[in-house]
N, C-alpha and C positions, 0 to 999 in steps of 0.2 A: 504493499499499499503506500501511497504518497502521502506526505505532509502538505497541509494547506492553511493558510490563515486568512480568514474573512474579517476585514475591517468594517466597522460600523460607527455611527455617532455614539458618543458617550450616553449611557443610559439605556442603550437598546441590546446590551450584550445577552441578556437572558432570553429575551424575545427571539433574537437571532439564533441562539442556541437551539432553541424548541423548533424553529422554522428549519434549520438545517437537518436536525434529527427527523423531522417529518418529510424531507426530501431524500432521506436515505443515507445521510452521512454517518460515519462511525467515529467512535472514540472522540467525541465532541466535548471540548472544555473551554468555558468562557475565560476571558482576560480582560484586561483594561482596553476599552474601545476595540473590541473584537473577539473572536472565537477560533480556537485551534481545532483543526479537523484532519481526521485520517480518512483516506478513500482513494478511489481510483480516478483517472483523468475525466472520466464521464461524470463522476460526482461533482467536479469542479465546474464542468460545463453546465451541468443542471443547476448549479448554484447561480452561475452567471445569467442564466436564462429566467429562473424562477424566483430568485431571492428579492423579496420586496423591501428588505431591510438592510442589505449588506451595502457597503460602499464600493469595496474592492475584493477580488479574490487573488491572493498572492501564493505563488508556489515557491518555496524556498529552494534555491539552487546551491548555496554554499555559505557556511558559517566559518569565520577565520578570525585569528587575531590581526588587529589594525591599529597599532599604538601610534603610527604616524602615517603620512601620505605615502610613503615607500611600501609600508607594509600593506596598505589598502590597494595600491597598484598591483603588487606582486600576488595578492590574494585573488583579485579579479583575473588576473593573467593566467592563474592556475587552472581556470575553468576552459574546457574545450568549447570555444564559442561557435565552432564550424557545425556542432550538433544542434545549435538553436537558431542560427542566423546565416543567411546566404550572404555572399560578398556584394550582391547587388541590393541587398535589403537595406533597411533603416531601423534607427533605434532611438530612444529617448530614455533619460535617466531621471527618476526622482529621488531626492535625498533627504533624510531626516537624521538629526544628530541630538542625542540625549545623553548628558553628563560626560561628553567628551571634551577633550582639548581642541579637537577639530569640529568648529561650529559653522563654518561657512559652507551652507549646504549647496549653494551654487558651484562652488569650487569643488566640493566633494563629488557632485554630479559629473563635473567636467572630467575630474580624475578617473572615475569609472568609465566614462565613455572613451577616454584616451586609452585606457588599458585594452578595451574591446577592439577598438579599430587598429591599434598598433599591433595586436596579434595577426589581424587579417593581413596588414600591410607587410608584416615582417615574413609571412608564409608566402604570399603570391604578389605582393605589390599593389593590391587592390584593398580598397577600405570601404566599409559601409557608410552610407550617408545617415543624416540626422533628420527626424521629422518629428516635431514636438506635437503634432496634432493627432496623426494617425500612423505611428510607426509600426513596422513589422514586428518588433518586440519593445515592450516597455519594461525597464528594470526598476526595481525599488531598493534603495539601500537604506537599512536601518542601523546607525552607528550608536552603540550604547556602551559608554566607557571606552574600553579598548577592544570591543568585539564588534564585528561587521557581519551583518545578516543580508545576503544579496538575494532578491527573489525576482521572479518573472511575474509581472502584472498581467494576469490572464483577463482581467476586465478590461484593460487598455485605457478606457476613461471611466470616471465614477459612475456606477451602476444606477445612481438616482436619476441619471440623464436617460429617460426612457425613450427619447427619440420622438415624441409627440409635441414638445413645447415650442411653439411659435412666437410667443408673447408671454410677459409677465408683469405683475403689479410692482408696486414700490418696494414691498417687503415679502418676496416669494417664500413659499414653504417648500423645502425639499420634499421630494417624493418619498423617499424612505422614512422621513420624519412623519409625513402625513399618513404613511401605512402603519407606522407604530402608533400613532393616535387612534385610527380606525380599530387596530386589534386591542388595544388597551380598553377601548370603550365598547368591546363586544360586537362590532359591526357584523362579523359573519354569522352569529347567532341571531342577531336581530333580523337580518336579511332573510335567513332561513325560516324565520317565523312570520314573514310576510311584511316586515317593517320597510319604510321608506328612510331616505337620508336627506335632511335639509341643511346647507350651509348658509346662514343668513349674511356672512361677511365673506363671500367666496373669493374675492380677488379673481385670480386669473385660473380659478377653478380646480386646483391641485386636489383637494379633499374629494370634491365631487367626482372627478375623473377616476381617481385612484380607487374610490369606493366602487365605482361601476366595473372596473377593470378587475377587482378582487371578487366582486359578486359573479361576474361572467366567467371567471377561471381563466382569464387572458393572462398568459405569462408577461411580467413586466418588461422582459427584454426582447419580446418578439418583434418589436419595430426598430430595434438598433441594428444598424447596417455595419457596425464596427465592433470587434472585440480584440482584446490583445493576443489571443492566441491564433487568430486567423492567419497571420504571416509567420507564425512560429514554425520552425521545421519539425518540431515534435507533435504537431497538430494532427488529431485523428478526425479527417473530414467526414468519414462514414458515420461515426458515432455523433458528431454534431448534427449532421443532417437528419438522422433519425430522431434525435431529441427535438429538433425544430418541427419536423413533420408531425410528431405527436402533439406538440404545443399548438400548432396551427388547427389541428383536428379538434382539440379541446376548446379552443377559443371560438371555433365555428359553432360547436355545439352549444356552449355557454351563452354566446351572443343570441343565438336563436331563441333561447328561453328567457332571456333577461327582460324584465318588465321596465316600463318607464317610471322609475321611482327614485330619481336623483334630481335634486332641486338646489339651484345656487343663486342667491340673492346678493346684490351689492348697490351701492349708491352711485358707483362711478360707471358711467356708460362705457368709457374706454377700457377699463379692465373686463368688463362684461364681453365685450367683442373679442378680447383676447381669450377669455375662457371658451367661448363658442368655437374660435379657431382651434384651439388645444384640443377640445372634445372631438371636433371634426377629424383631426389629425390622429387622435387616439382611436378613433372608429366607434366611439360611443354617443355621438351627437344625437342620434335617434332615440336615445334612452334618458337624455338629460333636459332640464328645462332651466334656462338662465333668464332672470328677470330683474329689472331696475326696482329696487325696494329698501326703504329704510327699516331698521331693526324694529322701531316703534309701531310700524305698520304692518308688520309681517303677520300672515295668517297660515294656520295649517293647511296643507294642500288638501282640497276637498276629497280626492280619491285616495288619500292615505288614511286608510281605516285601521290597519293594525298599529300597534305602538312601534315608533321608530327611533331614529337617532338624530338630534339637533346638535350639530357640532360645528365649532368655529374657532379661528385663529384671529381674535380681535386685536386692535392696535395695542402695542405695549407702551409704557411710559417712555422708553427709550426712543420711540419713533418721533414723538414730537416734543419730548422733554418736559412736559407738565402732566404729571399723573392726576392731579386735581381735575383737570379738563376731561380726562377720560372716565372718571367715575360714573357720570350719568349714561355713558354708553353700556358699561357693565350692568348697571342697574336696570337698563332697558332690556338687557339679555334676559336677566331673572324675571323681569315683570311680563315679558312676552311668553317665556316658557310657561310660567304658571298660568297665564290667560288662555293659551292657544294650544298648548302641547301636553295636556294631562295624559299621564300614562308613558310618556316618552322618556328617554334618557338624554340628558344634556351633557355635553363634554366641551371643556373650554380650556385653552393653554394660555398661560400668561407668565410674564416674568416677575410680576409684582403680587405678593400675597394680599396687600391691601386692596388692590383692584379685584382680586378673586373674592374677598369678602363683600365687596360692593354689589356682587350678584345678588346678595340676599338670600341664599340658599344654603343649606349645609352639605358639604361635599361628603359623599359615602366612601370616596376612594380618592387618594392623591397619589401621583407618580412624579418622579424627578425625570425631566427630558431636557435635552439640549438643543436649542435652535441655533445651530452654529457654535459659538463660544458662550452664548447667553444661556445661563441656567434658568430653567423655567419649571412651573408647576402645572401639570395636567390634571384638571379637576373633573370628577364625574359626579353627577347628580341625577336622582330619581324624582321625576316631577309629578307630584299628586298621586292620586290612587292609592291602592293598598301598599305599593313599594315606596311611597313617599317617606322621607325622613320625618320622624315625629318631633314635634316641637318640644324643646326642653322646657319643663316648668319654670315659668318666670316668677321668682319670688326671692327676696333679699336673702343672701347667704349670711350665716352667722360669722363673726370674726375668724372661728376655728375653720369652718367650711371654706371661707375665702382664703384662708392661708394655705389650706391643702390645694385649693384650685390653682392658686397662683404658683406653688411649688410645681404642681404637674404641668402648667403651661410653660414653666421655664425648662423643665426637662424635655417637653416635646419639642421646644424650639431648639434645644441644645443637641438632640439625637436625630432630628428629621432628616437632616441631609443624609446621615450615614444609613439611617434606616432605609430611606428611598433608594440610596445607591446600591446597597447590598441586597435590597428586596426583602427586608425582614419584616413580615407580618404579624409575628407574635413575639412580644418582647416584655420586659419588666420596666414598668413606668415609675415605680415607687416601692421603696423598701424601708419603711419607718424612717423615712427622711425627716419628719418632724416627729421627735420621740414620743411625745403625747398621743400621737395618733399612729399607733404601732400596728402596722398590717403591711401585707405586700399587695401591690395591685399589678396585674399582668393584663397585657392588651392582646386581644385574639381578634384578627380580621379574616372572616371566612363566610361561606355560604352554608345556609341551613341545609342539612342532607335531605330533609323531607320536603324541601322546596327549592329544588335546583334551578328553577325559572327566576328566583329572586336574585338580585345582585349580591355581591359580597357586602358584608356590613361589620361595623366594629362592635366588640363586646368587651366587657371588663371582668375579670376574676380577681375578688378581693378576698384574701385569707387573712383573718385577724391573728395577731400573736398574743401570747398569754400575758395579761396585765400583771404587774407586780402585785404581791399579795396586799399591800396596803391601799391599793386602788380599789375602791367599792365597785361592785358589779354594775350598778346603775350608771355610775360615772363612765366606766369603760364602753357600756353600751350607748350612751349618749355620744361619746366621741366617735365610735364606730359609725353612727348614723351621720354625724357632721362629715366624716371622711368620704362617705358614700355620696352625699350630696355634693361636696366639693369636686369629686371625681366626675360625677354626672355633668356638673357645669363645665369643667375643663375640657372634657370630650364631647360636650353637646349631645349626651346620649340620654334616651328615656330609662327609666328605672328597671324596666324588664329586660334590658340588655346588661345588666349588672349582676353578677352572681356573687353571693356574699357567704363565706364560711366562718361562722361564729364560734367563739370559744365559751365553755363555761367551766366553772370550777367544779372539781370532782374529787373523790378519794383517789390518791395517786397522781394527782396533777392535772393539768387542764385538758378538757376533752372538746372535740368539735360537735356541735349540735346537729341534729337531724338534717340531712340534705334535702333540697328540693327533689321531687321526683318527676321531672319533665320528659325523661326518656328522649331527649333532643339532642341530636349530634350536629356538630359543625364540620365542614370540610375546610381545613387550612392548608395553606402551602408553606413549604420551607426548603429553600435552596431547589426549587423547581420539582419537589416531591409533595404528594399530598398525604394528608393524615385526618383521622377522625379524632375529634376532641369532643369532651362532654364537660361542660363548665358548671352544671348544676347537680348532677346525680351522685358524683363521687368526690371524695376528698381531693384526689389529684385529677387532672384533666385529661391525662392519656399522652401528654407530651411534656417532658421535663425541659423547660426552656433553658435552664443553665447548662444543659448538655449540648447545646448547639454546636460549639467548636469541637466538643468530643466526637459527636456524630460525623462532623466534616473530616476529622482526623481519620476515622475509621474508613470513610469513603475512599480517601486518598490511598490508603493502605490495603485495601481489599481487592484490588484487581488479581484475579487468578487464584484467589485463596479459598480454603475451605474454612468458613466463618462460624464460630460458636458463639451464641449470645445466651449467658445464663442469667436467670432472674430477669427474664427479657421483657416483662410488663407488656406493653402493646407492640413491641418488636420494631419500634422506630429505627433503633441502630441497625436492625437486620435489613430493613428497607433501604437504609444508606448503603450498607456494604453490597446489597444486590446491585444497586444503582452504580456503584463503583466497580463492578465487574467481578464480584465474587462467584467463584465456580458453584459453591453451594452455600446456603446458610442453614444453620440448625438453631432454633430458638426454643429454650426450655423455661417453664415457669409452673408453679403448682395450680395457678387459677385458670379453670376452664372458661370463664368469662373474659379474662384478658387474652387469653389464646385465641378466642373467636374475634375479639377486636383486632388482635394481632394479624389474623388471617385476612380480615377486610383491609387492613392497612396495605398489606402485601398486594392484594388483588387490585387496589385503587391504583397501585403503580406498575401493574403489569407483571407481577412476580407470583403468579398462582401455580407454577408448575411443581412437579415432584422434587426438583432441585432445592426447594425452600421448605424445610421440615419444621413442624411445630410439635412439640412433645409436652405433655403434662406430666410432671413429676417433680418431686423434691430434688432440688439441684444437687446437694451434697450425695444423696442416696444415688441419683442417676449416674454421677460421675464415678462412683465406685464400681459401678456395673458396665458402663459404656466402654467399647472397645474401638471407637472411631479415633481418627487423628485430624488435627485442625491446625491450620496455619496462623490464624489470628482469633483470639478469644477475647471477648468483652464480658467482664464481671462487674455488675453494678448491683450489689446486694443490699438489702433493707439494713437499717441500724440494727433494729430488733425485729423479731417474728415469732409468733406463737400460733400454732395450727393444730386442730385435732387430727389432721392427716399427716403431719410432719413433725420432726424434732424441732425443739426450740432453736432459735438461731440468734446469736450475738455476734456482730461483726468484728468487735475487739477481740473476743475469744476465739473466733472460729476461723479467722482469715488466714492463719498459717495453714491449718488443715484444708481449707477451700483452694488456696492457691498451690499446695502441693498436689492435690489431685488434678488441678488443671495443668500443672506442668507434666503429669504422666500422659495427658491426651494431646501434648503439644508437639507438633512436628519440628524436625530439626530447623533452627534458624528462625522458628515462629516467635510470636509475641503475644504477651497477655496485657490487655489494658484493664487496669484494676481502678475502680471508682467507687467511693461512697461518700455520704453526706453527714457522717458522724463527726460533729465539730471537735470532740476531744480525742479523735482517732490517733493512734500512734502505731506506726508500722513497726512490727515485731523485729528485732535485730536478726533473727533467723532468716527472714526474708532476704536481707542483704547478703547473707552466706550462700543462699541457695540460687539467687538471681542477681544479674546486673540490673539495678534499679535506677529508672530515670523518673524523676518527680516533674511532671508536666502540668501541676496544678495550676500555676499562674497562667500559662499559655492556653489553658482549658476553660477560662472564665470569659464569657462574653462581655462585650463592651458594656452592655445595659446592666450587667451585674457587679460592675467594679466597686460599688459602694459596699458590697458584701462579699469580699474575696474568699470568705470561708465557707461559702455556700456548699462546695464539695472539695474532696480531694481526689487527685487523679495520678496514677503511676503507669508507666510503660515497663514491663518486666520481661527479661529474657534469661533463660536458664544459663547458669555458668558452665 
């Protein structure tokens, strides 16, 4: 297999990863502003033709040391360029320098070009020419510190240039960003449900046209006449023509069935004419309608009966320099949506959160996207109807509740960029930050399992900590009520979106009171994987949020391994291992209920084959009788456990025996990852004699848990 790198605008990495997987790519791993892919040449061709999100598809040719210009020249000369370019061909070079002493990118590009053409001249006296627009091959140099990576740019020109744009407005939206907005807004699902699309500020029509092409299954690259591989000597013409023929057949079928459900409005007649010409060039003019209309006078299309998508890219403050002047425009978007588009979804991109608030609706989802170098927020709203956000009860907060709300708002502001960048949907927002209000507040964003048609929403899980003995129970209860009201205000949530686990004093210490019995599950996402969580019916939710980095480490280490998960709970770690390429997973737990939950988690992510075993057993007894061999073992036992069906367990007393039994099942060169959340836990000295021990506790604490770095301990163990 060959290695490729698909570049994309910042913020689109996870969407691009999912798109490339759907296109058949293998071993897909996201990186900053791009995705690493393994595959055959035809997979790269398919990405060039079908990716709606990628900017370029690069195929690495060589990586070498390049501490100075001479080393760079020699590294380029070491490649046999006659395998890639004919002497009558042309080339162009793009260069990027990152943390290197050689920073002048035009000079670097010139140096690479010289090395290539000098090789031809030295061999036969002829040298290829230079063509900056449509060269036979385009090379891409990435210089990072003292290392150079030279790649062939198979796309040739940026893939967002679809080949249909003949005119654009003052602030055009790139086509791949438009597609990211459409995907984040759920346009494919809305269209399948019979919904239409309206862009009330359509400009040159990018969102309208891309929505139509997406709905019609038209390959975004089908109208491009140039790609960077067409003049490359390694080009497989037969494979490319077969892909194009398939794409043309799919486009013909899709356009034949496409309804006229795409509406664009704008106040500028000039850009509307450009939009019509662009739609004509894209082949969708017959399915679109462009009209001159102010947002204040916008009406829902009379033939749009099913709930649809109202989406726009309104002017930002940067465009005219005065954000105050734009607030009425944003208010008009919200007012018109409420008045005319009941039951629809509204999607708005803006670079200014204040302007987003001026819409006057509560967004149920926010994403970080970049319009060029400008960081933006992409906001989703459900308009009216059963799916509408419910208004937060408007009443004055007590000083205590206000303090909690302010603390949470500060935390949200502090963490928002990183949460958006890393696409973290479940996280800890509060951990007794104000000592008098002693509880943990976790945020879960997900869809109700029983109502998959509803959009994802935000829920809170509040878990009260035991109050000191000197605090009367009624005082602790009042403080908890204040904390819940403050949290509802900060997150703008109704009370029924907040699960509260309360403590009461009993013999032997604090106990949690009776749980709600809703039998209601959410489907949440973490690192591209799906999990069932239940916030109301159980003490724990089904997903230990503090183990997010631990699961990520297991995923990275799992490729090709036989993975064993002891005390597996809902098997989230097994799902991660399977996603990381584990050959087999074996998950052991005593609870039949949790194993059924685990089976659903595995199935949700496509891992329901016989390679993924679930075993109901006491883990210690099972280890004594099992004869399997495992390359990677994850052990996350409870602190204490007593059960009628199994012997009592105390992690401090039993961990030597437990880890010894694990070592007997470990393959040569294998690793045990041992975690527990007993705050006073001490690793027995015998463990250090038997194992090489690496304490990874600090590295395993998520950024949203740093206020409580003792939330768990974690070790990686390898037998001596």
